[in-house]
Structure formats: C-alpha cells, structure tokens
N, C-alpha and C positions, 0 to 999 in steps of 0.2 A: 539488611536494607532490601526493600522490595523494589524491583525494577519496574519501569513503566514502558509499555510497548504501545505505540500509536499505530492504528490501522487506518489507512486512507484508501478508499476504493469504492467501486460501484459505478452506477450511472445515475442519471436524474430519475430514472424509474425506481421507485422504492422496492426493496427486496429483490433486486436483480440477481442474475446468476453470479456475476462478479462480486456483488456484495455478500452473497451467501458463501462464496469461496473464501472471501476475506474473513468472515466469521469462523469458518472452519480452521483457518490458520491461526487466528487469534485464540481459539480454544487450545491449540497446542502451546501457545505462549502462556496462557492461563494455567494449564497443567504443569508447566515448568516453574510456576510460582510468581509470574509477573502480574501486575495490575495492567489491564488493557483499556484502551480508549479508542473507540471507533468513530471516524468521521466519514460519513457516507451520504449518498443521496442528495437531498436538497441542501444539506450543509456544505456541499461542494459547489453549489451554484453561486459562484463568486464573480464579481466584476473581473473583466480581463485585467491581468496584472499590469500595473503601470508603475515603474520605479519612481516616476516624477511625482506621483501622488503620495501624500503622507497619511491621509485619512483612510481608514480601513473599516469595512463593515464588521458587524459582530461576528459573523461566520469566519471572516478572514482573520480577525484577532484571535478567535478560538484556535484556528488551524496553526497559526504562527506560534502561539503560546504552547500548544501541544507539542509541536516539533521542537521548540526550544527546550522543553523539559523532558523530552523522550530519551530513554536509554537505548531504545531500538525502535524500528519502524517496519511495518509490513505494508506493501503496496500491491493493490490488485486492480488491474485495468482491463476493461473490455478492449478487444482489438477492433479498431475502426480503420478499415482500409489498410490493414497491415501494420498498424502502429498503435501507440498509446492514444487513448481518447483525448480530445481537447479538454474535457472536464478535468481529467487527472493531470494532464500536463500543466494546465493553468494553476491548479492547486500546488503543484510542485514548484512553479515559478515563484510562488509566495515565499519559498525558502530564501529568496534573495533578501528578504527583510532580516535575515539572521547574519548577514555578511559582516557586521561589525561586532557580533557576539564573540565571547571568549572561545566558544566552539562554533565557528561559522558553518552555515549551511547544515549538512548532515555529517560534519567532520567526526570521524571516529565511531560513528554509530553503525551497528549491524542493521542491515536492511534486507528483508525478505521480499522477493519479487514474484508476482503471479500474473501471467497473461492468460486471458480467457477469450476464446473466439470460436466461431462456428467453422471449424476447419483447422487443420494442422499448420498450414502456411502462416496464416494471420496470428495464430496462437504463439508460434515460436518467434516470429518477428516482433510481436508485442512484448514478449518476455525479454528479448534482446534489447529492445529500445528502453525498457524500464531499467535494465542493468546499466546501460550507457548513461542514462540520466543520473542514476545513483552515483556512478563513478564521477561524473562531472560535478556533483554536489558533495564530493569528498566522502561519501558513504562507503561502507563495506558490504557489497552484496553477499548474502549467505552462499555457501557452496551449492546448495540445492535450490533451484528455482522451480516454479510451478508452471507448466504449460498444460492448460486444461482445454480440451476440445469439447465445447458444449454440444456438438453434434452427437457425441458419444457418451457424455457424462451429464447427469442432471443433479441439481442440488434441491433439496427440500427446504422449506422455511426453517431457519435456525442453523443452516449450514450442513445438515446431514446429506451425505452424498450416496449416490447409487453405486459408485465404484470404490471398493475398499482400498485399492491401490492409490487412487487419487486422494482419498481421505488421509491415508498414511503419509503421503508426500506433503500435503498441506499442513498437517499437524507437526511434521518434522521441521518444516520451514519455521513455524512458530517457536518450536523448541530451540532451533538453531539460533534464532534472533536473541533469545534469552541467554543461551549459553555463551554466545560471543559477546553479548553486552556485559556479561559479568566477568 
C-alpha cells in the first residue's frame, strides 16, 4: 500500500523559501515511497476559519480532504514575528472540520515540522510553535524538526538547497514521516 504525505506550507508569495524547503522535505517522503500532495501559496489563501460556518471554499475543501486522507503530514511555516505565519495557522485551524472523523484532527499521524526565518531566534520559536500545534491536534511530530535560517541558507526553485546539511535534514524529515506512518 502506498502512503500519502500531505505537505502544507509556504507563503502567499509563490515559490517562497518556505515552499521550497517544503518541497525538499516532500522529496524525502517521495524517496521513501510515498505519494505526495503539496498545498502551498495561493491554495492556502483561505477565509478565516469559522466553526459556525458550514460552507467551505474549494481550497478549504481540498485542504480538509487531503488532511483526512493523509497518512502523514509535513508542515513548513515562515517565521513571522517569532511564530507560525497566520496563513499556516489558519490552514491548520481547518483541521477542526475533522473533529467528528474516526481519526479526528491529525490523530495518529506522523507530522514533520519545519520553521524558516531570517535569523535563528524566529526560526527556532516557529519550529517550536508548529510542534505545539501538532501536539494539540493529536499528531506525532517526527523526532527531527527543521530549523532553517534563511539568512544563511538559500533554496533554488524546485527545493535544491545551498547547504548540504540542511538538505539532509529536510529529506530525513520526509523519510521519517513515511517511516512512522507505516
């Protein structure tokens, strides 16, 4: 059986550094035999999550359906003022739509977390915030998380990285998601 890993990340700017880092981690999941599905950029421009509303946009329906069917998840957030971006947090709030599912929220799913920021302080606090949200959603953060300082590391289009150590870390996160999901 082929596992599915859903990647959520980036910013509204297409092909952002955080989106490129996400693709590098998804490459590791793909190398480990998983089918991957990335939800990035404008697909994350969702209305503010409101549990009182039952109607969802097409992008919101795609996101919730992808999470519902995911065996594992990889999250990559830019660090905005020391924490997860509003775009990523809002997307994760849509996991509330899974509350009545047999596997509610991210229950039992392996989740790789990557924080990307211009400087170590915001990078590390963003990673920690992602891990906290994953715990709150009943997910299992992988042992290895990614803290990527964009002041020191640059990603090319397609996820190629200027730092071999960072590339190894991100690919390992992708592989860990697949290993723990199986």
